[in-house]
N, C-alpha and C positions, 0 to 999 in steps of 0.2 A: 290805115290799113290800122295802125296803131292805137289812133285816135277813137276808132269803131270800135277795137275793143276794149278800151278803157271805157266809154259808154255803154256800152254792154254788161261789163263789171260791174258799173256802177247802179244800173239797172238791175241786176239781178240780187245784189247787195242790198238793194233798198228794197225790193221785194220781199226778199228774207228775212227783212227786218221788218215789214208789214204783217206780215204774217207766220204764224206757229203753226210747225209738224204737227199732227195728230198721229199717234196709232189708229191702224183699222180697228182695233175692237174699240175705241173711245168713238167713232163713227155712229151716230144714231142708226138705226133700222130704216128707219124710215127716209133718209138720205139713201142711204146703200141700196133701197128697193128702187126709187127711184132714179138712181144713175144706172143699175144694172136694167130697168125697163128702156131708158132714154140709149144707153149703149151697149146692147149686147155684146157679147162677147170682150168686152173690155173690163175683164177682170183684178186687176191688178193697179188700180191708180193710187197715185200718191196724194196723202192728203193732209189739209192745213187748215187752220181758222184765219180767218182775217180779222180784220179791223173794227168790223160789224158783227162779228160771231155767227159769220155766215161760213158754211165748209168749201172749200174748193178743191175740186179733184183734179188734179195734174197727168195727162194720159197721153196717149199715141194714137192715131188711126193711120194708117198706110202710111207711117213713118213719120207724119206732122202732129207736133204738138199742139195740143188742147188746155185749155184749163175750161171746168165749169164748175158754178157756182149753184149752190143749192141752200134753201134756209133751212136753220135747225129742224123743221116740220116735216123737211122731206119734199118742200117745192122747189123747181126747177127754176134758176133767175136766169142765167144767160150762159152762154157759152162761147170764149173767145180764142181766137187763133193768130198769131202773128202774121204778116204777109208783106213782099214788098212791093214797091210802088209801083210797077210794070204790072201788079196784080191787080191793082186798081180799076174801076172801070174808065174807059177813055175819058166819059165825062169829068169823073172826080179831078183825072190828072191836068185835064185842062183849066179847069177851077183852082187848081193849084196854082198852077203857075200863071192864071192873070190875075188871081187876087191876094196870092201868098208865096210871089215867086223870091221875096226878102225874107221868108220865115224859114228856117232850116227844120225838115222834118225829124223828128226824133224816133217818133214808132207808128205803124200803122196796124190796126187788127181790123180783123172781120170779124161781128157780134152778132150771134143769132142772141135776141132777149125774148123774154115771154111775154110783154107786152110790144114792144117798139118792133119785133119783128128783126129782119136782117138790116145792118146797116155797117159803116165803116167808120172806125175812130181815128182820126188823124190827131196826132201830137206834136205840136209844132213849137219851135223857141226862136224868141227876138229879143236880144238886149236881154239876155238872163229870164226872162220870164215866159213862161208853160204856157200854153192855150191846147185843148181839147176841144176839134171840131167834128161832130158826126155828120154824114152825107148818107144820104139814101142811094138804094142802087141808080137812081136818076139823077144824083149830084146835087140833091135839094139838100140846105142844112136844116138838120132837124134838133138842134140846142141852142 
C-alpha cells in the first residue's frame, strides 16, 4: 500500500509539473463554450495549460474524476478517466496476462478521443522503461 501511495504521489507531482494552472478568466471563450456543450451542468472545472498549450479541464461526474483536453480554438481533443484493471474488458485483461505478464501496470485509462473513438490506454513498466499500449474495446492494439 505504501508503494502504491508513493507511486500515486509521484504521478500527481509529475502531472502538476507538466501542467500549469489557469484562471477561469484566462480560458478562451471557445474552450469554455465547447466544454459547456459537451458536459452540461459541469460548470466548475479546474483548468490547466498542458505542455502543448492545450487546455485541460479537471472535473467530476457522479463522483468519478475526468480530464478533458481542448485546443486553444475550442476543439475538443479527448476525455480520460482512470480505471482499475478489473474494469477493463475481459479480452484486454487476457491479452495483458498472456503477452505482458512480466510487466507492471502503472496506470489504466479509458479514453474517448476525437478521432480514435473510445479506447483503453494501459501504461506498463518493465526494467525501468515505461510503455503505453492502446487497446480497442475488442482488445486490438492501435498504437
